[in-house]
ZAMARGU-4260 file (C-alpha; in steps of 0.2 Angstrom, whole numbers, plus 5000, padded with zeros to 4 digits):
<rodrens>
0) 5262/5058/5059 | 5241/5060/5060 | 5232/5050/5045 | 5213/5050/5042 | 5203/5036/5035
5) 5191/5044/5023 | 5177/5040/5010 | 5173/5051/4996 | 5155/5050/4990 | 5153/5054/4973
10) 5132/5058/4976 | 5136/5070/4988 | 5153/5076/4979 | 5158/5077/4997 | 5174/5068/5007
15) 5168/5062/5025 | 5182/5055/5038 | 5176/5039/5045 | 5193/5037/5056 | 5210/5045/5062
20) 5223/5043/5072 | 5241/5048/5078 | 5250/5035/5070 | 5255/5029/5051 | 5240/5018/5041
25) 5240/5014/5023 | 5231/5009/5009 | 5212/5006/5012 | 5202/4991/5003 | 5184/4991/5001
30) 5174/4974/5007 | 5162/4968/4991 | 5149/4968/5002 | 5151/4985/5006 | 5152/4984/5025
35) 5171/4984/5031 | 5187/4990/5025 | 5204/4985/5027 | 5220/4994/5029 | 5237/4993/5036
40) 5247/5000/5049 | 5267/4996/5059 | 5265/4980/5048 | 5249/4972/5052 | 5233/4974/5045
45) 5215/4979/5053 | 5199/4978/5047 | 5187/4996/5053 | 5169/4992/5048 | 5158/5004/5043
50) 5144/5008/5055 | 5142/5023/5068 | 5159/5024/5080 | 5166/5006/5075 | 5185/5004/5078
55) 5196/4994/5071 | 5200/4977/5075 | 5218/4966/5069 | 5217/4956/5058 | 5226/4939/5064
60) 5239/4936/5051 | 5250/4924/5058 | 5267/4924/5057 | 5267/4938/5046 | 5270/4953/5054
65) 5280/4962/5043 | 5266/4968/5031 | 5267/4980/5018 | 5254/4989/5011 | 5250/4979/4993
70) 5234/4970/5000 | 5216/4965/4995 | 5201/4954/4997 | 5193/4942/4986 | 5181/4945/4974
75) 5170/4931/4985 | 5176/4942/5001 | 5183/4924/5009 | 5201/4928/5008 | 5212/4940/5010
80) 5228/4943/5003 | 5244/4952/5011 | 5263/4954/5004 | 5274/4951/5018 | 5292/4950/5020
85) 5295/4941/5039 | 5299/4924/5032 | 5308/4928/5014 | 5316/4943/5018 | 5309/4951/5003
90) 5290/4954/4999 | 5281/4940/4997 | 5263/4935/4992 | 5252/4925/5002 | 5232/4923/5008
95) 5223/4919/5024 | 5205/4919/5028 | 5198/4933/5028 | 5194/4933/5047 | 5214/4928/5050
100) 5222/4915/5051 | 5239/4904/5043 | 5249/4913/5027 | 5249/4900/5013 | 5260/4907/5002
105) 5257/4911/4983 | 5273/4915/4975 | 5286/4907/4975 | 5299/4921/4969 | 5301/4937/4979
110) 5300/4951/4979 | 5283/4951/4972 | 5270/4963/4977 | 5251/4961/4976 | 5239/4972/4966
115) 5224/4966/4961 | 5212/4950/4959 | 5206/4945/4943 | 5186/4948/4943 | 5184/4929/4942
120) 5196/4926/4956 | 5206/4912/4949 | 5222/4926/4946 | 5231/4938/4955 | 5243/4950/4948
125) 5258/4960/4954 | 5273/4969/4952 | 5290/4956/4952 | 5306/4961/4950 | 5314/4946/4944
130) 5335/4946/4941 | 5336/4965/4943 | 5319/4968/4931 | 5304/4978/4934 | 5289/4966/4926
135) 5270/4965/4929 | 5267/4946/4932 | 5250/4935/4935 | 5249/4917/4944 | 5235/4905/4947
140) 5227/4911/4965 | 5235/4898/4976 | 5254/4902/4965 | 5263/4893/4953 | 5259/4895/4935
145) 5268/4914/4934 | 5263/4925/4919 | 5274/4937/4914 | 5262/4950/4908 | 5275/4964/4902
150) 5291/4971/4909 | 5307/4977/4903 | 5316/4996/4908 | 5309/5007/4920 | 5297/5003/4934
155) 5281/4994/4935 | 5269/4997/4945 | 5252/4994/4951 | 5242/4980/4939 | 5223/4980/4943
160) 5210/4969/4933 | 5196/4978/4927 | 5177/4970/4930 | 5177/4961/4915 | 5196/4954/4916
165) 5198/4958/4899 | 5213/4973/4904 | 5227/4977/4915 | 5230/4993/4919 | 5248/4998/4927
170) 5260/5012/4930 | 5275/5014/4923 | 5290/5025/4913 | 5295/5014/4902 | 5292/5027/4889
175) 5303/5040/4904 | 5289/5051/4912 | 5276/5038/4924 | 5260/5037/4916 | 5247/5024/4918
180) 5247/5010/4903 | 5236/4995/4900 | 5238/4978/4892 | 5228/4961/4889 | 5232/4950/4901
185) 5241/4940/4888 | 5251/4955/4886 | 5245/4958/4871 | 5240/4975/4864 | 5247/4988/4875
190) 5240/5004/4876 | 5246/5021/4884 | 5229/5029/4895 | 5238/5045/4902 | 5254/5056/4892
195) 5255/5073/4903 | 5265/5083/4915 | 5261/5072/4932 | 5267/5058/4938 | 5254/5047/4937
200) 5254/5031/4950 | 5240/5015/4954 | 5226/5017/4944 | 5211/5007/4950 | 5196/5003/4937
205) 5179/5007/4945 | 5168/4991/4948 | 5156/4996/4934 | 5170/4997/4923 | 5164/5017/4917
210) 5181/5026/4927 | 5199/5024/4932 | 5201/5033/4947 | 5222/5039/4948 | 5236/5047/4961
215) 5242/5059/4952 | 5260/5069/4960 | 5266/5083/4952 | 5279/5085/4942 | 5296/5078/4942
220) 5292/5071/4957 | 5301/5055/4960 | 5296/5039/4965 | 5278/5035/4977 | 5283/5045/4990
225) 5274/5049/5005 | 5271/5069/5014 | 5266/5077/4997 | 5255/5089/4989 | 5246/5075/4976
230) 5230/5073/4968 | 5215/5060/4966 | 5209/5060/4947 | 5198/5052/4940 | 5196/5046/4919
235) 5185/5037/4907 | 5188/5020/4907 | 5193/5020/4887 | 5204/5036/4889 | 5201/5054/4888
240) 5202/5069/4900 | 5206/5067/4919 | 5196/5080/4931 | 5201/5081/4950 | 5194/5076/4960
245) 5203/5077/4979 | 5219/5090/4980 | 5227/5083/4997 | 5243/5080/5008 | 5247/5060/5004
250) 5255/5050/4990 | 5263/5034/4997 | 5248/5025/5007 | 5234/5036/5002 | 5224/5022/4987
255) 5241/5008/4983 | 5227/4995/4982 | 5209/4994/4977 | 5199/5005/4985 | 5182/5009/4976
260) 5166/5003/4986 | 5157/4990/4978 | 5142/4999/4969 | 5152/5011/4964 | 5147/5024/4971
265) 5162/5029/4983 | 5181/5028/4986 | 5192/5024/5002 | 5208/5032/5005 | 5219/5040/5018
270) 5224/5058/5020 | 5237/5064/5028 | 5240/5080/5042 | 5253/5093/5036 | 5267/5096/5050
</rodrens>
């Protein structure tokens, strides 16, 4: 499958391909200083500097060679967080230096899939399954102190903090269709933020706090599959009508994790070739 790593610029309202490969890659993160992207492919993590003609370089993740597409960079740019199953058999969260090194285990229980870092750098937000139940949890950056924020019947996924740390956005089918929600980090004030015919996943608040980017599947889609006609949509952070930013062939792997540039002027995403 041919993958196109792309950047959409809000100023020019255009996309450009910064790298392409005949292989399958997923889920770009943007570094806090804006100079590089991080993404995964075939269980490994790569860095792509955003300089002319740069090529991806593998980040040494030690024993962790079964990384999925749930990874990110700490707000200070010093740490990489990954979700990997090599050691535990199910997705487990680890941190390591951004330039590579030995992963340090964060979550005691598995499966756990990382999705968001609190803006003060103190906590992780992640999807977890405990005793067969999906939930959104947080824990201290170095592990322990797991707190269930919200959970129950249905699927819960994609938690990401707002830049002021006051909300965690996520997607859930707790009322039937997969829609976007937000909740306070202490589990209070749960609010449904979309309610339409689309199947909505992976909300990402912009660093300036004004907008939320998300992935919208066609009505009736089950789960979050790859190789689908999808839309990247944008909505006001306080709620309101969304607008379609880009229509593309993608889905799983397109924007699973935070993907805004630090100045809120661009987003990074993966588009796939139609076969």
